[in-house]
Structures are given as structure tokens and as C-alpha cells.
Jmol script that loads the backbone (N, CA, C; Angstrom):
load data "model"
ATOM      1  N   MET A   1      90.388  88.336 121.913  1.00  0.00           N
ATOM      2  CA  MET A   1      89.493  88.241 120.333  1.00  0.00           C
ATOM      3  C   MET A   1      88.888  89.609 120.135  1.00  0.00           C
ATOM      4  N   ALA A   2      89.148  90.153 118.829  1.00  0.00           N
ATOM      5  CA  ALA A   2      88.425  91.379 118.237  1.00  0.00           C
ATOM      6  C   ALA A   2      86.881  91.601 118.544  1.00  0.00           C
ATOM      7  N   ALA A   3      86.534  92.671 118.961  1.00  0.00           N
ATOM      8  CA  ALA A   3      84.858  92.676 119.341  1.00  0.00           C
ATOM      9  C   ALA A   3      84.378  93.199 117.961  1.00  0.00           C
ATOM     10  N   THR A   4      85.219  93.291 116.794  1.00  0.00           N
ATOM     11  CA  THR A   4      84.328  93.644 115.552  1.00  0.00           C
ATOM     12  C   THR A   4      85.069  93.195 114.372  1.00  0.00           C
ATOM     13  N   LEU A   5      84.873  93.238 113.426  1.00  0.00           N
ATOM     14  CA  LEU A   5      85.659  92.309 112.005  1.00  0.00           C
ATOM     15  C   LEU A   5      86.590  93.129 111.746  1.00  0.00           C
ATOM     16  N   LEU A   6      86.428  95.156 111.700  1.00  0.00           N
ATOM     17  CA  LEU A   6      87.140  96.143 111.125  1.00  0.00           C
ATOM     18  C   LEU A   6      88.583  95.514 112.202  1.00  0.00           C
ATOM     19  N   GLU A   7      88.137  95.528 113.643  1.00  0.00           N
ATOM     20  CA  GLU A   7      89.232  95.703 114.462  1.00  0.00           C
ATOM     21  C   GLU A   7      90.119  94.139 114.335  1.00  0.00           C
ATOM     22  N   ALA A   8      89.531  93.067 114.112  1.00  0.00           N
ATOM     23  CA  ALA A   8      90.079  92.050 113.626  1.00  0.00           C
ATOM     24  C   ALA A   8      90.873  92.205 112.622  1.00  0.00           C
ATOM     25  N   THR A   9      90.636  93.013 111.487  1.00  0.00           N
ATOM     26  CA  THR A   9      91.368  92.918 110.316  1.00  0.00           C
ATOM     27  C   THR A   9      92.797  94.078 110.990  1.00  0.00           C
ATOM     28  N   ARG A  10      92.485  95.330 111.461  1.00  0.00           N
ATOM     29  CA  ARG A  10      93.527  95.822 111.649  1.00  0.00           C
ATOM     30  C   ARG A  10      94.786  95.378 112.649  1.00  0.00           C
ATOM     31  N   ALA A  11      93.960  94.531 113.608  1.00  0.00           N
ATOM     32  CA  ALA A  11      95.228  93.750 114.447  1.00  0.00           C
ATOM     33  C   ALA A  11      95.782  92.439 113.447  1.00  0.00           C
ATOM     34  N   SER A  12      94.897  92.193 112.465  1.00  0.00           N
ATOM     35  CA  SER A  12      96.073  90.965 111.775  1.00  0.00           C
ATOM     36  C   SER A  12      96.936  91.731 111.013  1.00  0.00           C
ATOM     37  N   HIS A  13      96.424  93.093 110.392  1.00  0.00           N
ATOM     38  CA  HIS A  13      97.703  94.075 109.401  1.00  0.00           C
ATOM     39  C   HIS A  13      98.557  94.212 110.641  1.00  0.00           C
ATOM     40  N   GLU A  14      98.577  94.455 111.571  1.00  0.00           N
ATOM     41  CA  GLU A  14      99.418  94.813 112.718  1.00  0.00           C
ATOM     42  C   GLU A  14     100.356  94.029 112.702  1.00  0.00           C
ATOM     43  N   ARG A  15     100.202  92.427 113.025  1.00  0.00           N
ATOM     44  CA  ARG A  15     100.413  91.367 112.906  1.00  0.00           C
ATOM     45  C   ARG A  15     101.548  90.965 111.931  1.00  0.00           C
ATOM     46  N   VAL A  16     100.993  91.102 110.726  1.00  0.00           N
ATOM     47  CA  VAL A  16     101.884  91.332 109.379  1.00  0.00           C
ATOM     48  C   VAL A  16     102.885  92.040 109.514  1.00  0.00           C
ATOM     49  N   GLU A  17     102.810  93.170 109.646  1.00  0.00           N
ATOM     50  CA  GLU A  17     103.853  94.301 110.023  1.00  0.00           C
ATOM     51  C   GLU A  17     104.885  93.859 111.127  1.00  0.00           C
ATOM     52  N   ARG A  18     104.666  93.346 112.174  1.00  0.00           N
ATOM     53  CA  ARG A  18     105.366  92.785 113.411  1.00  0.00           C
ATOM     54  C   ARG A  18     106.076  91.430 112.753  1.00  0.00           C
ATOM     55  N   LEU A  19     105.412  90.918 112.307  1.00  0.00           N
ATOM     56  CA  LEU A  19     106.283  89.326 111.504  1.00  0.00           C
ATOM     57  C   LEU A  19     107.238  89.981 110.132  1.00  0.00           C
ATOM     58  N   GLU A  20     106.885  90.562 109.627  1.00  0.00           N
ATOM     59  CA  GLU A  20     108.052  91.511 108.425  1.00  0.00           C
ATOM     60  C   GLU A  20     109.292  92.127 109.122  1.00  0.00           C
ATOM     61  N   LYS A  21     108.900  92.722 110.366  1.00  0.00           N
ATOM     62  CA  LYS A  21     109.972  93.412 110.786  1.00  0.00           C
ATOM     63  C   LYS A  21     110.713  92.470 111.577  1.00  0.00           C
ATOM     64  N   ALA A  22     110.422  91.519 112.459  1.00  0.00           N
ATOM     65  CA  ALA A  22     110.939  90.648 113.140  1.00  0.00           C
ATOM     66  C   ALA A  22     111.890  89.531 111.943  1.00  0.00           C
ATOM     67  N   THR A  23     111.363  89.261 110.903  1.00  0.00           N
ATOM     68  CA  THR A  23     111.934  88.601 109.724  1.00  0.00           C
ATOM     69  C   THR A  23     113.136  89.370 109.217  1.00  0.00           C
ATOM     70  N   ALA A  24     113.018  90.858 108.926  1.00  0.00           N
ATOM     71  CA  ALA A  24     114.388  91.559 108.574  1.00  0.00           C
ATOM     72  C   ALA A  24     115.269  91.450 109.329  1.00  0.00           C
ATOM     73  N   ASN A  25     114.726  91.714 110.889  1.00  0.00           N
ATOM     74  CA  ASN A  25     115.885  91.592 111.966  1.00  0.00           C
ATOM     75  C   ASN A  25     116.746  90.311 111.997  1.00  0.00           C
ATOM     76  N   ILE A  26     115.861  89.344 111.883  1.00  0.00           N
ATOM     77  CA  ILE A  26     116.849  88.165 112.060  1.00  0.00           C
ATOM     78  C   ILE A  26     117.845  87.935 110.798  1.00  0.00           C
ATOM     79  N   LEU A  27     117.443  88.792 109.726  1.00  0.00           N
ATOM     80  CA  LEU A  27     118.076  88.264 108.301  1.00  0.00           C
ATOM     81  C   LEU A  27     118.971  89.239 108.193  1.00  0.00           C
ATOM     82  N   ARG A  28     118.710  90.310 109.312  1.00  0.00           N
ATOM     83  CA  ARG A  28     120.224  91.084 109.390  1.00  0.00           C
ATOM     84  C   ARG A  28     121.430  90.556 109.912  1.00  0.00           C
ATOM     85  N   GLU A  29     120.802  89.665 111.071  1.00  0.00           N
ATOM     86  CA  GLU A  29     122.321  89.068 111.709  1.00  0.00           C
ATOM     87  C   GLU A  29     122.835  88.125 111.160  1.00  0.00           C
ATOM     88  N   ASP A  30     124.325  87.982 111.299  1.00  0.00           N
ATOM     89  CA  ASP A  30     125.341  87.488 110.250  1.00  0.00           C
ATOM     90  C   ASP A  30     125.548  86.114 111.275  1.00  0.00           C
ATOM     91  N   PRO A  31     125.180  85.229 110.657  1.00  0.00           N
ATOM     92  CA  PRO A  31     125.470  83.764 111.532  1.00  0.00           C
ATOM     93  C   PRO A  31     126.951  83.511 111.340  1.00  0.00           C
ATOM     94  N   LYS A  32     127.757  82.895 112.496  1.00  0.00           N
ATOM     95  CA  LYS A  32     129.044  82.883 112.348  1.00  0.00           C
ATOM     96  C   LYS A  32     129.447  81.641 112.182  1.00  0.00           C
ATOM     97  N   SER A  33     128.074  80.602 112.040  1.00  0.00           N
ATOM     98  CA  SER A  33     128.848  79.031 111.866  1.00  0.00           C
ATOM     99  C   SER A  33     127.292  78.652 111.323  1.00  0.00           C
ATOM    100  N   HIS A  34     127.978  77.369 110.848  1.00  0.00           N
ATOM    101  CA  HIS A  34     126.737  76.442 109.916  1.00  0.00           C
ATOM    102  C   HIS A  34     125.411  76.315 110.888  1.00  0.00           C
ATOM    103  N   LYS A  35     125.586  75.802 111.828  1.00  0.00           N
ATOM    104  CA  LYS A  35     124.813  75.607 113.001  1.00  0.00           C
ATOM    105  C   LYS A  35     123.766  77.084 113.036  1.00  0.00           C
ATOM    106  N   GLU A  36     124.239  78.013 113.381  1.00  0.00           N
ATOM    107  CA  GLU A  36     123.684  79.671 113.905  1.00  0.00           C
ATOM    108  C   GLU A  36     122.911  79.549 112.316  1.00  0.00           C
ATOM    109  N   LYS A  37     123.527  79.446 110.986  1.00  0.00           N
ATOM    110  CA  LYS A  37     122.876  79.995 109.883  1.00  0.00           C
ATOM    111  C   LYS A  37     121.511  78.724 109.942  1.00  0.00           C
ATOM    112  N   ILE A  38     121.775  77.793 110.075  1.00  0.00           N
ATOM    113  CA  ILE A  38     120.578  76.576 110.159  1.00  0.00           C
ATOM    114  C   ILE A  38     119.149  77.378 111.214  1.00  0.00           C
ATOM    115  N   ILE A  39     119.633  77.860 112.728  1.00  0.00           N
ATOM    116  CA  ILE A  39     118.830  77.977 113.225  1.00  0.00           C
ATOM    117  C   ILE A  39     118.114  79.325 112.384  1.00  0.00           C
ATOM    118  N   GLN A  40     118.778  80.140 112.126  1.00  0.00           N
ATOM    119  CA  GLN A  40     118.557  81.437 111.486  1.00  0.00           C
ATOM    120  C   GLN A  40     117.082  81.055 110.595  1.00  0.00           C
ATOM    121  N   GLN A  41     117.480  80.293 109.716  1.00  0.00           N
ATOM    122  CA  GLN A  41     117.162  79.815 108.494  1.00  0.00           C
ATOM    123  C   GLN A  41     115.643  78.960 109.262  1.00  0.00           C
ATOM    124  N   HIS A  42     115.444  78.816 110.404  1.00  0.00           N
ATOM    125  CA  HIS A  42     114.248  77.527 110.566  1.00  0.00           C
ATOM    126  C   HIS A  42     113.194  78.935 111.405  1.00  0.00           C
ATOM    127  N   LYS A  43     114.457  79.938 112.171  1.00  0.00           N
ATOM    128  CA  LYS A  43     113.375  81.417 112.537  1.00  0.00           C
ATOM    129  C   LYS A  43     112.312  81.863 111.638  1.00  0.00           C
ATOM    130  N   VAL A  44     113.191  81.924 110.400  1.00  0.00           N
ATOM    131  CA  VAL A  44     112.479  82.819 109.144  1.00  0.00           C
ATOM    132  C   VAL A  44     111.721  81.766 108.645  1.00  0.00           C
ATOM    133  N   SER A  45     111.811  80.871 108.464  1.00  0.00           N
ATOM    134  CA  SER A  45     110.588  79.987 108.122  1.00  0.00           C
ATOM    135  C   SER A  45     109.557  79.828 108.829  1.00  0.00           C
ATOM    136  N   HIS A  46     109.288  79.786 110.084  1.00  0.00           N
ATOM    137  CA  HIS A  46     108.803  80.033 111.188  1.00  0.00           C
ATOM    138  C   HIS A  46     107.396  81.444 111.061  1.00  0.00           C
ATOM    139  N   LEU A  47     108.429  82.230 111.300  1.00  0.00           N
ATOM    140  CA  LEU A  47     107.750  83.434 110.683  1.00  0.00           C
ATOM    141  C   LEU A  47     107.099  83.785 109.522  1.00  0.00           C
ATOM    142  N   LEU A  48     107.634  83.330 108.322  1.00  0.00           N
ATOM    143  CA  LEU A  48     107.149  83.594 107.000  1.00  0.00           C
ATOM    144  C   LEU A  48     105.760  82.403 106.797  1.00  0.00           C
ATOM    145  N   ASP A  49     105.796  81.171 107.846  1.00  0.00           N
ATOM    146  CA  ASP A  49     104.466  80.647 107.728  1.00  0.00           C
ATOM    147  C   ASP A  49     103.417  81.174 108.357  1.00  0.00           C
ATOM    148  N   THR A  50     103.825  81.863 109.558  1.00  0.00           N
ATOM    149  CA  THR A  50     102.797  82.721 110.236  1.00  0.00           C
ATOM    150  C   THR A  50     102.529  83.999 109.416  1.00  0.00           C
ATOM    151  N   LEU A  51     103.403  84.637 108.606  1.00  0.00           N
ATOM    152  CA  LEU A  51     102.811  85.517 108.016  1.00  0.00           C
ATOM    153  C   LEU A  51     101.978  85.039 106.896  1.00  0.00           C
ATOM    154  N   VAL A  52     102.168  84.006 106.246  1.00  0.00           N
ATOM    155  CA  VAL A  52     101.470  83.582 105.108  1.00  0.00           C
ATOM    156  C   VAL A  52      99.895  83.227 105.678  1.00  0.00           C
ATOM    157  N   ASP A  53      99.781  82.451 106.820  1.00  0.00           N
ATOM    158  CA  ASP A  53      98.500  82.628 107.776  1.00  0.00           C
ATOM    159  C   ASP A  53      97.623  83.422 108.090  1.00  0.00           C
ATOM    160  N   GLU A  54      98.400  84.512 108.075  1.00  0.00           N
ATOM    161  CA  GLU A  54      97.833  85.873 108.651  1.00  0.00           C
ATOM    162  C   GLU A  54      97.160  86.406 107.360  1.00  0.00           C
ATOM    163  N   GLY A  55      98.236  86.054 106.311  1.00  0.00           N
ATOM    164  CA  GLY A  55      97.643  86.902 104.707  1.00  0.00           C
ATOM    165  C   GLY A  55      96.676  86.040 104.541  1.00  0.00           C
ATOM    166  N   HIS A  56      96.318  84.594 104.485  1.00  0.00           N
ATOM    167  CA  HIS A  56      94.900  83.952 104.019  1.00  0.00           C
ATOM    168  C   HIS A  56      93.855  84.321 104.989  1.00  0.00           C
ATOM    169  N   LYS A  57      93.885  84.537 106.363  1.00  0.00           N
ATOM    170  CA  LYS A  57      93.297  85.431 107.270  1.00  0.00           C
ATOM    171  C   LYS A  57      92.420  86.593 106.882  1.00  0.00           C
ATOM    172  N   LEU A  58      93.257  87.698 106.412  1.00  0.00           N
ATOM    173  CA  LEU A  58      92.998  88.732 105.748  1.00  0.00           C
ATOM    174  C   LEU A  58      92.516  88.295 104.393  1.00  0.00           C
ATOM    175  N   ARG A  59      92.838  87.550 103.568  1.00  0.00           N
ATOM    176  CA  ARG A  59      91.873  87.976 102.388  1.00  0.00           C
ATOM    177  C   ARG A  59      90.835  86.966 102.560  1.00  0.00           C
ATOM    178  N   ARG A  60      90.310  86.319 103.759  1.00  0.00           N
ATOM    179  CA  ARG A  60      89.053  85.603 103.844  1.00  0.00           C
ATOM    180  C   ARG A  60      88.284  86.507 104.006  1.00  0.00           C
ATOM    181  N   ILE A  61      89.134  87.446 105.118  1.00  0.00           N
ATOM    182  CA  ILE A  61      88.152  88.840 105.329  1.00  0.00           C
ATOM    183  C   ILE A  61      87.744  89.679 104.290  1.00  0.00           C
ATOM    184  N   TYR A  62      88.735  90.109 103.583  1.00  0.00           N
ATOM    185  CA  TYR A  62      88.457  91.218 102.204  1.00  0.00           C
ATOM    186  C   TYR A  62      87.716  90.497 101.153  1.00  0.00           C
ATOM    187  N   GLU A  63      87.582  89.113 101.519  1.00  0.00           N
ATOM    188  CA  GLU A  63      86.608  88.376 100.052  1.00  0.00           C
ATOM    189  C   GLU A  63      85.313  88.487 100.774  1.00  0.00           C
ATOM    190  N   ASP A  64      84.788  88.737 101.625  1.00  0.00           N
ATOM    191  CA  ASP A  64      83.675  88.936 102.488  1.00  0.00           C
ATOM    192  C   ASP A  64      82.336  88.286 101.970  1.00  0.00           C
ATOM    193  N   ALA A  65      82.610  87.078 101.546  1.00  0.00           N
ATOM    194  CA  ALA A  65      81.743  86.025 101.484  1.00  0.00           C
ATOM    195  C   ALA A  65      80.548  85.927 101.886  1.00  0.00           C
ATOM    196  N   ASP A  66      80.402  86.435 103.493  1.00  0.00           N
ATOM    197  CA  ASP A  66      78.947  86.419 104.005  1.00  0.00           C
ATOM    198  C   ASP A  66      78.135  88.045 104.124  1.00  0.00           C
ATOM    199  N   ALA A  67      79.231  88.799 103.492  1.00  0.00           N
ATOM    200  CA  ALA A  67      78.898  90.463 103.185  1.00  0.00           C
ATOM    201  C   ALA A  67      78.786  91.021 105.058  1.00  0.00           C
ATOM    202  N   SER A  68      79.462  90.437 105.670  1.00  0.00           N
ATOM    203  CA  SER A  68      79.482  91.052 107.157  1.00  0.00           C
ATOM    204  C   SER A  68      80.295  92.148 107.532  1.00  0.00           C
ATOM    205  N   ARG A  69      81.590  92.093 106.623  1.00  0.00           N
ATOM    206  CA  ARG A  69      82.603  93.315 106.809  1.00  0.00           C
ATOM    207  C   ARG A  69      81.551  94.220 106.008  1.00  0.00           C
ATOM    208  N   LYS A  70      80.877  94.253 104.881  1.00  0.00           N
ATOM    209  CA  LYS A  70      80.151  95.302 104.133  1.00  0.00           C
ATOM    210  C   LYS A  70      79.425  96.208 105.187  1.00  0.00           C
ATOM    211  N   GLU A  71      78.534  95.010 105.897  1.00  0.00           N
ATOM    212  CA  GLU A  71      77.430  95.340 106.485  1.00  0.00           C
ATOM    213  C   GLU A  71      78.134  96.355 107.784  1.00  0.00           C
ATOM    214  N   GLU A  72      79.169  95.947 108.053  1.00  0.00           N
ATOM    215  CA  GLU A  72      79.831  96.502 109.414  1.00  0.00           C
ATOM    216  C   GLU A  72      80.081  97.758 108.990  1.00  0.00           C
ATOM    217  N   ILE A  73      80.780  98.110 107.893  1.00  0.00           N
ATOM    218  CA  ILE A  73      81.061  99.437 107.642  1.00  0.00           C
ATOM    219  C   ILE A  73      79.914 100.330 107.221  1.00  0.00           C
ATOM    220  N   ASN A  74      79.043  99.529 106.230  1.00  0.00           N
ATOM    221  CA  ASN A  74      77.828 100.378 106.463  1.00  0.00           C
ATOM    222  C   ASN A  74      77.152 100.880 107.607  1.00  0.00           C
ATOM    223  N   GLU A  75      77.075 100.167 108.473  1.00  0.00           N
ATOM    224  CA  GLU A  75      76.662 100.252 109.831  1.00  0.00           C
ATOM    225  C   GLU A  75      77.212 101.577 110.478  1.00  0.00           C
ATOM    226  N   LEU A  76      78.699 101.671 110.000  1.00  0.00           N
ATOM    227  CA  LEU A  76      79.624 102.626 110.971  1.00  0.00           C
ATOM    228  C   LEU A  76      79.474 104.215 110.215  1.00  0.00           C
ATOM    229  N   GLY A  77      78.809 103.890 108.822  1.00  0.00           N
ATOM    230  CA  GLY A  77      78.731 104.871 108.143  1.00  0.00           C
ATOM    231  C   GLY A  77      77.206 105.386 107.944  1.00  0.00           C
ATOM    232  N   SER A  78      76.275 104.962 108.941  1.00  0.00           N
ATOM    233  CA  SER A  78      75.035 105.244 108.789  1.00  0.00           C
ATOM    234  C   SER A  78      74.690 106.156 110.320  1.00  0.00           C
ATOM    235  N   GLY A  79      74.916 107.475 109.985  1.00  0.00           N
ATOM    236  CA  GLY A  79      74.506 108.341 111.099  1.00  0.00           C
ATOM    237  C   GLY A  79      75.194 108.203 112.435  1.00  0.00           C
ATOM    238  N   ASN A  80      74.398 107.720 113.732  1.00  0.00           N
ATOM    239  CA  ASN A  80      74.765 107.578 114.608  1.00  0.00           C
ATOM    240  C   ASN A  80      75.706 106.525 114.989  1.00  0.00           C
ATOM    241  N   VAL A  81      77.111 106.666 114.992  1.00  0.00           N
ATOM    242  CA  VAL A  81      78.126 105.549 115.560  1.00  0.00           C
ATOM    243  C   VAL A  81      77.893 105.104 116.942  1.00  0.00           C
ATOM    244  N   PHE A  82      77.817 106.324 117.787  1.00  0.00           N
ATOM    245  CA  PHE A  82      77.636 105.875 119.247  1.00  0.00           C
ATOM    246  C   PHE A  82      76.493 105.099 119.607  1.00  0.00           C
ATOM    247  N   ALA A  83      75.263 105.258 119.184  1.00  0.00           N
ATOM    248  CA  ALA A  83      74.100 104.345 119.393  1.00  0.00           C
ATOM    249  C   ALA A  83      74.215 102.858 118.868  1.00  0.00           C
ATOM    250  N   SER A  84      75.272 102.950 117.748  1.00  0.00           N
ATOM    251  CA  SER A  84      75.440 101.723 117.055  1.00  0.00           C
ATOM    252  C   SER A  84      76.224 100.860 118.034  1.00  0.00           C
ATOM    253  N   PHE A  85      76.964 101.491 118.665  1.00  0.00           N
ATOM    254  CA  PHE A  85      78.269 101.045 119.790  1.00  0.00           C
ATOM    255  C   PHE A  85      77.476 100.699 120.805  1.00  0.00           C
ATOM    256  N   TYR A  86      76.686 101.331 121.352  1.00  0.00           N
ATOM    257  CA  TYR A  86      76.033 100.795 122.634  1.00  0.00           C
ATOM    258  C   TYR A  86      74.813  99.812 122.346  1.00  0.00           C
ATOM    259  N   ASP A  87      74.443  99.631 121.447  1.00  0.00           N
ATOM    260  CA  ASP A  87      73.585  98.465 121.076  1.00  0.00           C
ATOM    261  C   ASP A  87      74.428  97.242 120.869  1.00  0.00           C
ATOM    262  N   ARG A  88      75.455  97.426 120.358  1.00  0.00           N
ATOM    263  CA  ARG A  88      76.245  96.121 120.242  1.00  0.00           C
ATOM    264  C   ARG A  88      76.966  95.728 121.528  1.00  0.00           C
ATOM    265  N   LEU A  89      77.129  96.872 122.421  1.00  0.00           N
ATOM    266  CA  LEU A  89      77.604  96.555 123.674  1.00  0.00           C
ATOM    267  C   LEU A  89      76.546  95.908 124.738  1.00  0.00           C
ATOM    268  N   LYS A  90      75.303  96.721 124.492  1.00  0.00           N
ATOM    269  CA  LYS A  90      74.432  95.863 125.740  1.00  0.00           C
ATOM    270  C   LYS A  90      74.072  94.761 124.959  1.00  0.00           C
ATOM    271  N   VAL A  91      74.014  94.097 123.591  1.00  0.00           N
ATOM    272  CA  VAL A  91      74.145  92.512 123.415  1.00  0.00           C
ATOM    273  C   VAL A  91      75.152  91.959 123.913  1.00  0.00           C
ATOM    274  N   ARG A  92      76.214  92.202 124.025  1.00  0.00           N
ATOM    275  CA  ARG A  92      77.500  91.495 124.116  1.00  0.00           C
ATOM    276  C   ARG A  92      77.590  91.801 125.808  1.00  0.00           C
ATOM    277  N   LEU A  93      76.929  92.493 126.757  1.00  0.00           N
ATOM    278  CA  LEU A  93      76.680  92.430 128.123  1.00  0.00           C
ATOM    279  C   LEU A  93      75.540  91.142 128.537  1.00  0.00           C
ATOM    280  N   LEU A  94      74.564  91.330 127.641  1.00  0.00           N
ATOM    281  CA  LEU A  94      73.792  90.312 127.796  1.00  0.00           C
ATOM    282  C   LEU A  94      73.982  88.887 127.866  1.00  0.00           C
ATOM    283  N   PHE A  95      74.643  88.869 126.910  1.00  0.00           N
ATOM    284  CA  PHE A  95      75.187  87.510 126.190  1.00  0.00           C
ATOM    285  C   PHE A  95      75.832  87.067 127.720  1.00  0.00           C
ATOM    286  N   LEU A  96      77.084  88.208 128.068  1.00  0.00           N
ATOM    287  CA  LEU A  96      77.775  87.698 129.119  1.00  0.00           C
ATOM    288  C   LEU A  96      77.081  87.120 130.253  1.00  0.00           C
ATOM    289  N   LEU A  97      76.089  87.959 130.424  1.00  0.00           N
ATOM    290  CA  LEU A  97      75.064  87.712 131.785  1.00  0.00           C
ATOM    291  C   LEU A  97      74.766  86.409 131.610  1.00  0.00           C
ATOM    292  N   LEU A  98      74.165  85.695 130.467  1.00  0.00           N
ATOM    293  CA  LEU A  98      73.416  84.621 130.661  1.00  0.00           C
ATOM    294  C   LEU A  98      74.189  83.374 130.538  1.00  0.00           C
TER     295      LEU A  98
END
end "model"
wireframe off; spacefill off
backbone 0.3
color backbone group
């Protein structure tokens, strides 16, 4: 799981890109029989379903209903990024130790 919302967003975009490439690679193959064509269609269908799910995740992140994304962006742009990072790291370490 990503440590920050922005990292989760980046990872989700990367998954979308990989799913698109995988779909294109499968569709480049020329099925030799009807059975192979059906298998190809099932693979593509599964990849597209997964891609749509990732798109829904990204949409929820960009809608930013709880303003957490905006807060994280503001936090990164508010001066000392390293202090902010180490503060979050301390909180995570304390949480892990409990």
C-alpha cells in the first residue's frame, strides 16, 4: 500500500498504463481458432474490467471529497518538505511500535 495519496495516485496511473499495454499486446495476437479467439476475448474483458476499476479509484481520488489530496499537495508546497516527511515518518514508526 502506498504511503501517501499522491503515491497511490501515481501507482494507479502506472497500473492503468500497464493494463492498456497488456490489452494492446493481446489484441495484436491473431487467434488461429475459434477457441483461441474466445480465450483472447476473455483475457481482454478481464483486463478492461480491471482498468475500469482503476479508473474509478482515480476518479474518487481526484474528486477529493475529504480534501485530503489538496491538503497533501499544500503540505508538500509549504516550505520544508523534509521536515514534513520526517514528521509523517515518526508517526508511522510510532504506530508500528504500538
